[in-house]
N, C-alpha and C positions, 0 to 999 in steps of 0.2 A: 502494500500499499505506499503511495507517496504521498507528500505533504510540500504545501508552499509556503515557504517562511516572506514575511513581506514587511519591510520597513516601511510604513506610511508618512504622510503628509509631506510628499514631493510632489510638486507640479510636473505635470507630462507638454510635452510641443512634439509637433511634427503629422504624419501622414500615417494612415493606414486602410488597408484594404482588405475590407469585408471577405472570408471565404463563402462557398456556394452553401447556399439554402439545405440543413439538415431536413428538414420536413416534405421539401422537395423532392430530396436525391435520393429518398428513399424510396417513395412511390416510384420514381423514373427508373431505378435499378430493377426492381421488381417487374414493373413493364416490358423488360429486357425479353422476360419468358415467353411473352406472347407472338415469338416470331422464331423462325430457325434461323434468320438473317440475321448479319453482323449488327449492332446498334453500338455506335462510339459515343460517349458522354463526357462533356466538357464542365470543368468548374467542380469537380469532386473534391469535397474538403477529406482531410485528411483525419477523421475523427472517429471514437471508437466505436459508435453505433454502423457509422458507414462501413467500416472496414471488416464487422462480424457480420455483416448481411453481405459481401462479397464475399466472405469464408464460406457462409453458407450456401450461395449460388455456385460457388466452386464444387464443394460437397457435392451437390444436387449434379453436376456434370456440366456447368455450364463453363465454356472456354471463355477467361479472363484473362485480358492482356492490360498493363500499364503502359500506357503509349508513350506520356509524359507525367510532370508531378502531380497532375490534376487532369489528367486524361486518361480515361478505361475504353477498351472495345469489351462486348460481352456477345458471345453466338451461343443460343440454347439450342443447340441440334442436335444433342444426344443426351435430352435428359433422363436421370437415372431418378424415376418413380419411387422404387423400393425405398431408397434413402428417407422419404418421408416417413415411414413408419417404422425406423431406426432409432434405436435408444439415441444414438449420437443426437440424430434431429430434434429429437424430445429435450437433449439436454441444451444443445446451443439455441433453440427457436425459444426456449421459455426465458431466456437472458435479455432477450432483444424484443420490447414493444414493436417495432417496424415489421417485425414478420409476420403479423397479422396480414400484410396487403401481399404475400406471396398466395395468398388463398385464390385472389380472383382469379389473375392471370391463370395460374394451374388449372381451376375448373375452367375456365372460358378453353383454354385450348386443350387439354388433355381427358376434362371430364370427372378430375378429382381435385381436391386441395385438402390437407390437411394441416394443423397447426396446434402444439403446446400452447397452454395458457401462457400469454406474452407476458415477458417482465415489462422493465422501464422503471420509470420515475413513482416514488410511492408520496402520491400527491392526493390519492383519493380514489374512488371507484372513478374505473375506466372501463365500461362494459364493452361488450362486442356484440349484444343483440342487432343494432342495426345492422350491423355488415351480414349476417347469418339470414335474418328474415328478407333481406335482398336476394340472397342466393336461392331461397326456398321459393321466393316468389319467381324467378326465372325458371325454377324447375328441377332445382336441385334437392337433394333428398339431404338431411342433415342427421348428424349422430354426436354423441357427446360421450365419452368414457368417465366418470366420476372420478374412479380409482387415480387414474391417471390425469387426468384434466387435460384430455386431449380430445378437439375439435376436428369432424372431417364433414366434409360435403362431397356429393357425388352425383351426375348426373349424365345420362345418354346422349340427351340435346340440350341444352339450353334454348329457351324460348323468350322470345320480347314481351313484358308486358307495360301496364303502369304502376307504378308505385308511386306511394306519398311516405318519404322517410319520416321515422317519429322523432329523429333531431337532425339537424344539420353538421353532422359528422364528417370531418375532412377525411381521416383516412376510410369513414364507410364509404363515403362518395365515391372515394379513388377506387376502393377494392370491387363495388358494384360496377362503376365504370368498366373498369378492366375487365371482367366477367361479360359485359353486355356488348362490348364489340364484336365478339365472336357469336353473339348466340343470335338464332335464326327469328329475323322480322325485326319490330319496332319494339325500343323500352324507352319509356319516358320515365324520366326522375324528377319528380317534383320535391320544393325543400331541400334540393341537392348544397350542399359548401359550395362557395362561389371563390374560395381564397385565392389569391394568385398560384399556388401550388397546384390547384386543381384546374385552373386555367392553362397552366403549364403542361400538365399531363395533357389534356384535352389537347393542346396544340400539336405536341409529341404523338400520339396514337392518329390523330387526324395528319401527320406528316408520313405514317405508318401504312395509311390507306383505310384508315377508318373514317366514318361518318357521323361527327358528333355535331350537332347544332346546340346553339344557345350559351357557349362558352362566355362567362363572366357571367351568367344569370344563374337563378335558383331553379331554373326549368331545362333540363337537358333532354335531350331527346336523341337517341342514338338509332342507327340503321345499321343492322347486323352486316358484316362482310363475312366471308370464308375464309379468309387468309391475311394477315399483315407482311409487309416488309421492313427490309430494316431502313435506319436513319439516323441522323446525327443531331443531337439536342445538347443547349448550353445552359447549364443550371442559374437559375437569378444568384443574387446577392442576398445572404441569411440577412431578412430584416430584424431578427432577433438579436444576433451580434450587433447590426448596427444600433438597436437600441441601446445595448448595454454598454458601447461606446460612448453614445451621448449623456449616459449615467456616469460613466468614469470622468468625462469632461467636466460635466456639472460639478461632482465632489470633491474633485480635486482642485477643481478653479483652474484647469488647464485650456489651452488652446490648442486645438484638435482638429483635423480634416480627414473624413470618410469617403474615401475615393469610390466613385463609379457606382452608387447606391442604388439606381434606377427608382428614383423618385415616384415614378407615375403608379409603382407597384406598393408602396409604402403605406398607402393610406390613412387612417387617424394619426400614427405613430410620431409625425413631425409637430402636428397642432397639440397632441396631450402634451408632449414635452414642453413646448409653448406655453400651455396652461400653468407649469409649474413655473413659469419664468424664465426659462432657460432661451437663451439668443439662439436661434439657428439662421444660417443663409445657405441659399441653395446659389451655388456657383457650377454653373453647367449641370452636370448629373452627380458632383459631389453635394456633401453635407459640411459647410463651416463653420467650428462653432468656438467663437474668441473666449477667451478668458473672461471670468465673471467673478469679482468679490461678493455678490451680493445675487440671489434670484427669488424672487416674489410669487408665489401661489397666488394665482385668479380666483377671487369669488364668480359665482354666477351673476347675472347682470341683475337681479332682485335679492342681491346682498348677503344669500345665503351658502352653506358651507361648500366647497367644490367638492365634489363625489366621483373618482376616475372608478368605472365599473368596466370589465370584459364581456365581450359579445362575438356572437358570430360575424364574420366579415361581411361588409365594411365595417363593422365594428372594431374596439380596439381588442387586439389580442391577448388572452391569458399570459402567454408564456411572457409577457415584458410587466406583467403588474407587482413582481418581485423587484425588477428594476425602479420601477417607479416609486414605490414604497420606500425604497433604501437611498434613492435619490432626493424624498421628501424631507428624509430626516434633517438634512442640512438647508432646506431652504427656508424662505421666511413666510410664515402662514401656517395654513391647519388644513388638512386635507382627507377625506375621508376615502378607504381603497376596499372597494367591494369585489373582491374575487368569487363570481358566482357559480363556475363550470366545475371547479374541485376545493373538494371540503378539507384538505390537509394542507394546501398548498402556503399557507400564512404562517404554518406552525415553526418555521424559520427565526419567526421577530424575538424568540425569547433570546437569539443571539444578540440580536441587536441591542436590547434592552441592558443586558449584559454591558453592553459595552454605552452605554450610556444614554441610548436611544428615548427620546419619548415618544414611546408607541402603546398606544390603549386598543389590544385584541377584544374586540367587543365580544366578537363568536367565531366559529370556525371561518366563516366567510370575510368577516370586517373587520379592519384594523384603523382607526386613528392616531393619523400621526402628526405631531406638534415639532416644525421644523426650527431650527437653532441659528438659522441666517449665518452660519460659521461663525458665530461667537463662542462657542463651546466644541470642542474636536471630539469625535467618539475615542475612545481608549481602548488600546488593544487589547486582544487577548487572544484566547487559544478556541477554535471551535471545528466542527464536523461539517462537511458539505452533504446535506439532507439529497438533494437531487440537483439536477442540473443548472434549473434558472435561480435556485438559493442560494445554490455553491457560488454562481457568479454574484449574485446581490450581497454575500457573503465579504469575496474577493473587494468588490468595490468599498465597501464599508472600511476593510482593512486599509487597501490604498488611500483612503483620508484619514485615519485613525493615527493618534499620535503615541508612537511606541511601534514595537516589533510583534505582527500578530501570526499566528500557525493557524494552518487550515488543513484539517485531514480529509482524507477520502476524494482526493482531488479527481481519481478516477471518473467521480460522477461528471467534473467539470469538461474532463476531458472527453466524455459521450459527446459534447456537442459544442465544444469551442477548439479550433485548429490552432495547437501552439500557441494560447492566449499568452502565455508568460514570456516569450519571446516577442511576441508584438508589445509586449507593454515592457520588457527591456530596452526595445529601440527607440521607444517614445522619453527612456528615461524614468520609468520604475524601477524599484530597487526590490526586485522579488528572486525568490532562489527555488528550485525546486529541488526537493530532497527526496532521492529514491529508499 
């Protein structure tokens, strides 16, 4: 197990290039199973979750080649389906939340898909009903082994149908979409997620020969095709990492430029950080954050307390609420953070309280943050990263704190952030990785 040793209180300066989007690339890699032809993917981040998924595909018989630092080719022309029922797959698949998205393309192309109960962040219940209800509506038979926590779907032929999703699940939409592109007839998915990740997946599938209409909306219409061809696809920059760098700049009072952020795909992110009083400038496709001695939280126009809550796209992403919360601890003013989607995601705030932050945890979903306006620094401490986003939030707190902090279980951070310590060092941070 590794740790980060962080000497806080140093101002940073320079440019940073965000990695490819974790939440997009996991879908895109799974989609390579839909064709026997070669698929090339650019801007693949070197993070634990992606590397685990690539390992599983190799074990499944997919030919994987690393063409350059962040470019890979995949060719699924000799898939070893018996691997899906092996003890090795049950072990490897259960360690990765994104492994659930293997089921859709396997079901669509081969008529069967199996998965152990996926792992990932311990942030509350993350049910799979939406995925499997969609597969069943397409004509698949579902089975579940309670003793081994092992799910399976099988179908001789998938048939297009109308479905209204019970929730706008991103991974659920992606999974059903990947199964439906090879189904016979027309599939209509209403209440589909419409995040940029789903838009990117849809564009990739259409470039492979799929027929998906309504891209960018919550109503997708898919005309099934008999086969798909290869393609080349470039992954968007990671909007969660971009938001993390905005928080780092504000908390450390630093001047940072985030390069090539794909502004049109950031949605509410810039405006929500601006509500905390953080200055952001759009320079071409970059975000420039000037050094600020103070940033003041805006209230609502009727004078009431600002509330920042997560919501399905185009609402604010839940993955950045932890970053918003820690950034607010040094703002001027008060904000209520409302995490609606996951009931365990705010439980890291006790670490911030130990560091001296003024945070009142109202219940599992809401926290009230009273900012210090940089008049009182957080105190360094020793802590453990519980999940990816909370881990980075604690890292941001440590970078701004007085003294030297230790963060354990940094493998959680490495699951979603490519070489964040090296990027920080290049900007002037004092951080050391100790194995």
